C-alpha positions as CSV (number, residue, x, y, z in Angstrom):
1,M,-211.9,-51.8,-117.2
2,K,-214.4,-49.1,-118.3
3,D,-217.2,-51.6,-118.2
4,S,-216.5,-52.7,-114.6
5,L,-219.6,-52.4,-112.5
6,F,-217.4,-51.9,-109.4
7,L,-215.5,-48.9,-110.9
8,K,-218.7,-47.4,-112.3
9,A,-220.4,-47.6,-108.9
10,A,-217.3,-46.3,-107.1
11,F,-217.4,-43.2,-109.3
12,S,-221.1,-42.8,-108.6
13,E,-222.2,-43.9,-112.1
14,Q,-225.4,-45.9,-112.8
15,T,-225.2,-49.7,-112.8
16,E,-227.8,-52.3,-113.6
17,R,-227.2,-54.0,-110.3
18,P,-224.9,-53.4,-107.3
19,P,-221.4,-54.8,-107.8
20,V,-220.2,-57.2,-105.1
21,W,-217.0,-57.9,-103.3
22,M,-216.5,-58.8,-99.6
23,M,-213.9,-57.8,-97.1
24,R,-211.8,-60.8,-96.1
25,Q,-213.2,-62.6,-99.2
26,A,-209.9,-64.6,-99.7
27,G,-209.9,-65.8,-96.1
28,R,-210.3,-68.6,-93.6
29,F,-213.9,-69.6,-94.5
30,M,-212.5,-71.3,-97.7
31,P,-211.1,-74.8,-97.5
32,Q,-208.8,-73.9,-100.4
33,Y,-207.3,-71.1,-98.3
34,W,-206.3,-73.6,-95.6
35,E,-204.7,-75.9,-98.2
36,I,-202.3,-73.0,-98.8
37,K,-202.1,-71.8,-95.2
38,N,-201.2,-75.2,-93.9
39,K,-198.0,-75.1,-96.0
40,Y,-196.8,-71.6,-95.2
41,S,-196.7,-69.0,-92.5
42,F,-199.0,-66.0,-92.9
43,L,-196.1,-63.6,-93.6
44,E,-194.6,-66.1,-96.1
45,M,-198.0,-66.0,-97.9
46,C,-198.0,-62.2,-97.9
47,K,-194.3,-61.9,-99.0
48,T,-194.2,-64.5,-101.7
49,P,-195.9,-62.9,-104.8
50,E,-197.0,-66.2,-106.4
51,I,-198.6,-67.3,-103.2
52,A,-200.3,-63.9,-102.5
53,A,-201.6,-64.2,-106.1
54,D,-202.9,-67.7,-105.5
55,V,-204.9,-66.5,-102.5
56,T,-206.1,-63.3,-104.1
57,M,-207.5,-65.4,-107.0
58,L,-209.5,-67.9,-104.8
59,P,-212.7,-65.7,-104.5
60,V,-212.3,-64.6,-108.2
61,D,-212.4,-68.2,-109.4
62,L,-214.7,-69.7,-106.7
63,L,-217.1,-66.9,-106.0
64,D,-217.1,-64.9,-109.3
65,I,-217.1,-61.6,-107.5
66,D,-216.9,-58.2,-109.2
67,A,-213.5,-57.0,-107.8
68,A,-210.5,-58.8,-106.3
69,I,-208.6,-57.5,-103.3
70,L,-204.9,-57.9,-102.9
71,F,-204.0,-60.6,-100.3
72,S,-201.8,-58.9,-97.7
73,D,-202.1,-57.4,-94.3
74,I,-202.6,-53.9,-92.8
75,L,-199.5,-54.3,-90.6
76,V,-196.9,-54.7,-93.3
77,T,-196.3,-50.9,-93.1
78,G,-195.6,-51.2,-89.4
79,E,-193.1,-54.0,-90.0
80,A,-191.4,-52.1,-92.8
81,M,-190.9,-49.1,-90.5
82,G,-189.1,-51.4,-88.0
83,G,-191.7,-53.4,-86.2
84,D,-190.8,-57.0,-85.3
85,L,-194.0,-58.5,-86.6
86,S,-195.2,-62.1,-86.2
87,F,-198.5,-63.9,-86.5
88,T,-199.4,-66.8,-84.2
89,Q,-202.4,-69.1,-84.8
90,G,-205.1,-68.3,-82.3
91,V,-203.3,-65.2,-81.0
92,G,-203.0,-63.0,-84.0
93,P,-200.4,-60.3,-84.8
94,K,-197.7,-59.4,-82.3
95,F,-195.0,-56.7,-82.4
96,A,-192.2,-57.9,-80.2
97,N,-190.8,-54.3,-79.9
98,P,-193.8,-52.1,-79.1
99,V,-193.6,-48.3,-79.7
100,R,-194.1,-46.5,-76.3
101,T,-191.3,-43.9,-75.9
102,Q,-190.0,-41.0,-77.8
103,A,-186.9,-43.1,-78.6
104,D,-189.1,-45.8,-80.1
105,I,-190.9,-43.3,-82.3
106,D,-187.6,-41.7,-83.4
107,A,-186.3,-45.2,-84.4
108,L,-189.1,-45.8,-86.9
109,E,-188.1,-45.3,-90.5
110,T,-190.2,-43.7,-93.2
111,N,-188.2,-44.3,-96.4
112,V,-189.2,-47.9,-96.6
113,G,-190.6,-48.5,-100.1
114,D,-187.9,-51.0,-101.0
115,R,-189.1,-53.2,-98.1
116,L,-192.6,-53.3,-99.5
117,Q,-191.5,-54.1,-103.1
118,Y,-192.9,-57.7,-102.6
119,V,-196.4,-56.1,-102.6
120,A,-195.8,-54.4,-105.9
121,D,-194.4,-57.7,-107.3
122,A,-197.5,-59.5,-106.1
123,I,-199.8,-56.9,-107.8
124,K,-198.1,-57.5,-111.1
125,V,-198.5,-61.3,-110.8
126,I,-202.2,-60.9,-109.9
127,Q,-202.9,-58.5,-112.7
128,Q,-201.4,-61.0,-115.2
129,R,-203.7,-63.6,-113.9
130,L,-206.8,-61.4,-113.8
131,N,-206.0,-60.3,-117.4
132,G,-208.5,-57.5,-117.3
133,R,-211.4,-59.6,-116.0
134,I,-212.2,-57.5,-113.0
135,P,-210.5,-54.7,-111.1
136,L,-207.9,-55.3,-108.3
137,I,-208.2,-53.3,-105.1
138,G,-205.1,-52.4,-103.1
139,F,-205.2,-51.4,-99.5
140,A,-203.5,-50.1,-96.4
141,G,-204.2,-49.8,-92.7
142,A,-205.1,-46.3,-91.5
143,P,-202.6,-44.6,-89.2
144,F,-204.6,-44.8,-86.0
145,T,-205.2,-48.6,-86.5
146,V,-201.6,-49.3,-87.3
147,M,-200.5,-47.1,-84.4
148,S,-202.7,-49.1,-82.0
149,Y,-201.0,-52.4,-82.9
150,L,-197.5,-50.8,-82.7
151,V,-198.3,-49.3,-79.2
152,E,-200.2,-52.2,-77.7
153,G,-197.8,-54.7,-79.2
154,G,-200.8,-56.6,-80.8
155,S,-204.5,-56.8,-80.7
156,S,-206.3,-55.0,-77.8
157,K,-209.8,-55.0,-76.3
158,D,-209.5,-51.6,-74.6
159,F,-206.6,-49.7,-76.4
160,K,-205.6,-48.5,-73.0
161,L,-201.9,-47.8,-73.9
162,T,-202.8,-46.2,-77.2
163,K,-205.3,-43.9,-75.5
164,L,-202.9,-43.0,-72.8
165,M,-200.4,-41.8,-75.5
166,L,-203.2,-39.8,-77.2
167,H,-204.3,-38.2,-74.0
168,N,-201.1,-37.8,-71.9
169,H,-198.6,-37.4,-74.8
170,P,-200.5,-36.1,-77.8
171,E,-197.3,-34.6,-79.3
172,M,-195.8,-38.1,-79.4
173,A,-198.9,-39.6,-80.8
174,H,-198.9,-37.0,-83.6
175,Q,-195.3,-37.7,-84.4
176,L,-196.0,-41.4,-84.6
177,L,-199.2,-40.9,-86.7
178,S,-197.4,-38.5,-89.0
179,K,-194.7,-41.1,-89.7
180,I,-197.2,-43.8,-90.4
181,A,-199.2,-41.5,-92.7
182,T,-196.1,-40.7,-94.7
183,V,-195.4,-44.4,-95.2
184,T,-199.0,-45.2,-95.9
185,A,-199.4,-42.6,-98.7
186,D,-196.1,-43.8,-100.3
187,Y,-197.2,-47.4,-100.0
188,L,-200.6,-46.8,-101.6
189,N,-198.9,-44.9,-104.4
190,L,-196.5,-47.8,-104.8
191,Q,-199.5,-50.1,-105.3
192,I,-201.1,-47.7,-107.8
193,A,-197.9,-47.6,-109.8
194,A,-197.8,-51.4,-109.7
195,G,-201.2,-51.6,-111.3
196,V,-204.1,-51.7,-108.7
197,N,-207.4,-50.3,-110.0
198,A,-208.7,-48.9,-106.7
199,V,-207.5,-48.6,-103.1
200,Q,-209.1,-48.9,-99.7
201,I,-208.0,-47.5,-96.4
202,F,-208.9,-49.7,-93.4
203,D,-209.4,-47.9,-90.0
204,S,-210.4,-51.1,-88.3
205,W,-210.4,-49.8,-84.7
206,A,-211.7,-46.2,-85.2
207,Q,-214.8,-47.1,-83.2
208,A,-212.6,-47.0,-80.1
209,L,-212.3,-43.3,-80.5
210,S,-214.6,-40.4,-79.3
211,W,-215.7,-37.9,-82.0
212,D,-213.0,-35.4,-81.0
213,D,-210.2,-38.0,-80.8
214,Y,-211.3,-39.5,-84.2
215,T,-211.2,-36.0,-85.7
216,E,-207.7,-35.2,-84.2
217,F,-205.9,-38.5,-84.3
218,S,-207.5,-40.4,-87.3
219,H,-209.4,-38.2,-89.7
220,R,-206.7,-35.6,-90.3
221,Y,-204.2,-38.3,-91.2
222,I,-206.6,-40.1,-93.6
223,Q,-207.3,-36.7,-95.2
224,E,-203.5,-36.1,-95.6
225,I,-203.0,-39.6,-97.1
226,I,-205.9,-39.2,-99.6
227,S,-204.6,-35.7,-100.6
228,K,-201.2,-37.3,-101.6
229,L,-202.5,-40.2,-103.7
230,N,-202.0,-40.4,-107.5
231,R,-205.7,-41.1,-107.9
232,K,-206.5,-40.3,-111.5
233,D,-209.0,-43.0,-112.5
234,I,-208.3,-44.8,-109.2
235,P,-211.2,-44.7,-106.8
236,V,-210.4,-44.3,-103.1
237,I,-212.5,-46.2,-100.5
238,S,-212.5,-45.2,-96.9
239,F,-213.6,-47.8,-94.4
240,C,-213.8,-47.8,-90.6
241,K,-215.7,-49.6,-88.0
242,G,-217.7,-46.8,-86.6
243,S,-218.5,-45.4,-90.1
244,S,-222.2,-45.2,-89.2
245,V,-221.1,-42.4,-86.8
246,F,-218.1,-40.9,-88.6
247,A,-219.3,-41.1,-92.3
248,P,-220.0,-37.4,-92.7
249,L,-216.5,-36.5,-91.4
250,M,-214.9,-39.3,-93.5
251,A,-216.4,-37.8,-96.6
252,E,-214.6,-34.5,-95.8
253,A,-211.3,-36.3,-96.6
254,K,-212.6,-36.6,-100.2
255,P,-212.7,-40.4,-100.8
256,D,-214.8,-41.6,-103.7
257,V,-216.5,-44.2,-101.6
258,V,-217.3,-44.5,-97.9
259,S,-217.7,-48.1,-96.6
260,I,-220.4,-48.3,-94.0
261,D,-220.8,-50.7,-91.1
262,W,-224.2,-52.3,-90.4
263,N,-225.4,-50.2,-87.5
264,V,-227.2,-47.6,-89.7
265,D,-229.7,-47.4,-92.5
266,L,-227.6,-47.2,-95.7
267,L,-229.9,-44.9,-97.6
268,D,-230.1,-42.5,-94.7
269,I,-226.3,-42.2,-94.6
270,K,-226.1,-42.0,-98.4
271,H,-228.3,-38.9,-98.3
272,R,-226.2,-37.3,-95.6
273,L,-223.1,-37.5,-97.8
274,P,-222.1,-35.4,-100.8
275,A,-223.8,-36.5,-104.0
276,N,-220.5,-37.6,-105.6
277,V,-219.5,-39.9,-102.7
278,A,-220.6,-43.5,-103.2
279,V,-221.4,-45.9,-100.4
280,Q,-220.2,-49.5,-99.8
281,G,-221.9,-52.0,-97.5
282,N,-223.5,-52.7,-95.3
283,L,-225.0,-56.2,-94.7
284,D,-224.3,-57.5,-91.2
285,P,-221.9,-60.4,-91.8
286,H,-223.7,-62.6,-89.3
287,I,-226.6,-62.8,-91.7
288,L,-224.4,-65.2,-93.8
289,Y,-224.7,-67.7,-91.0
290,A,-228.5,-67.8,-91.5
291,D,-230.7,-69.9,-93.7
292,K,-230.5,-69.2,-97.4
293,K,-234.0,-67.7,-97.6
294,V,-233.0,-65.2,-94.9
295,I,-229.8,-64.3,-96.8
296,K,-231.8,-63.7,-99.9
297,E,-234.5,-61.7,-98.2
298,R,-232.0,-59.4,-96.4
299,I,-230.0,-58.8,-99.6
300,H,-233.1,-57.9,-101.5
301,R,-234.4,-55.7,-98.6
302,L,-231.1,-53.7,-98.8
303,F,-231.2,-53.5,-102.6
304,E,-234.8,-52.3,-102.6
305,R,-233.9,-49.7,-100.0
306,M,-231.1,-48.5,-102.3
307,R,-233.2,-48.7,-105.6
308,G,-232.6,-45.6,-107.7
309,E,-229.4,-44.6,-106.0
310,N,-226.2,-44.4,-108.1
311,G,-223.0,-45.1,-106.3
312,F,-223.7,-48.3,-104.3
313,I,-221.3,-51.2,-103.9
314,F,-222.5,-54.2,-102.0
315,N,-220.3,-55.4,-99.2
316,L,-220.5,-56.6,-95.7
317,G,-220.3,-54.1,-92.8
318,H,-217.0,-55.8,-91.9
319,G,-215.1,-58.9,-92.9
320,I,-216.4,-62.4,-93.4
321,M,-216.0,-64.5,-90.2
322,P,-213.8,-67.6,-90.5
323,D,-216.6,-70.1,-89.7
324,I,-219.3,-68.8,-92.1
325,P,-220.2,-71.6,-94.4
326,F,-218.6,-71.2,-97.8
327,N,-221.8,-72.2,-99.6
328,N,-223.7,-69.4,-97.9
329,V,-221.2,-66.9,-99.2
330,K,-221.4,-68.4,-102.7
331,Y,-225.2,-68.3,-102.5
332,A,-225.2,-64.6,-101.4
333,V,-223.0,-63.7,-104.4
334,E,-225.3,-65.6,-106.8
335,V,-228.4,-63.7,-105.4
336,I,-226.6,-60.4,-105.9
337,K,-225.5,-61.2,-109.4
338,E,-229.0,-62.3,-110.5
339,F,-230.6,-59.1,-109.2
340,R,-231.6,-56.3,-111.6
341,Y,-233.0,-52.9,-110.9
């Protein structure tokens, strides 16, 4: 793995071109994903190591990207703690037993590694298949994001119930976040022990928070998690929607990489971070809907902007949308892999 462009860039070393992987790269924009998805439920796919490996390998084999990311979901930690989790087509994730009272929080368990063993098993299968070709990224949901699903009982547009807990019952919110943080650190260490080569923490809904609330209810728990990781030779990537605002604070948690959304100039944010913190990003995923000449021009524009900077991993500012044409994604990867500084 020492020749991996992705790992070199993650540790802020020089690379001849930016490495590429994309969030949600093993997802619904691929016909081959649907061939598998139509046979199994989403949770079956996550919990069956051979199937999780099949899906993880799709972008490796079809797109030739520079890093694979484990096929799983950020909410498996919430389920392991006692959440009654289901996924419904067109609706998304649901927790049938939302966490809204002190008794609900008290009932959540934290010693749950055995319930997540299927993830470790999947990692071992994937690494056998990768056979050292490229690194494998493991991941987990950040405590605030997982909390929001547990409290709301699913996806939310306004996070009203979550924010009510933060503001009216902050001590309850901290108890809940602390429990999730404990499970998350253990879970990421389980993935590291199973053989992942990097980990990413996803705080998908951090942009719902004010600066003060992000500091108190998100950042401190991500900092706690990162401090507990067995991270020797394992780069840690911190991602949130809202990273264009929160990146300087995110860097204080001491990740190796901060993944940046598309609302900011990437070079500007890189220069505002410590020299040893790499950046990942930050193409607007909507550009992948555009004509190929636009895709190429925008990728080259980003790369020219970052010319001369060590510690740059190409990614999207968020995940690939399900209806982006597969051929456009493939073309984008080809453009990136042909580029040289």
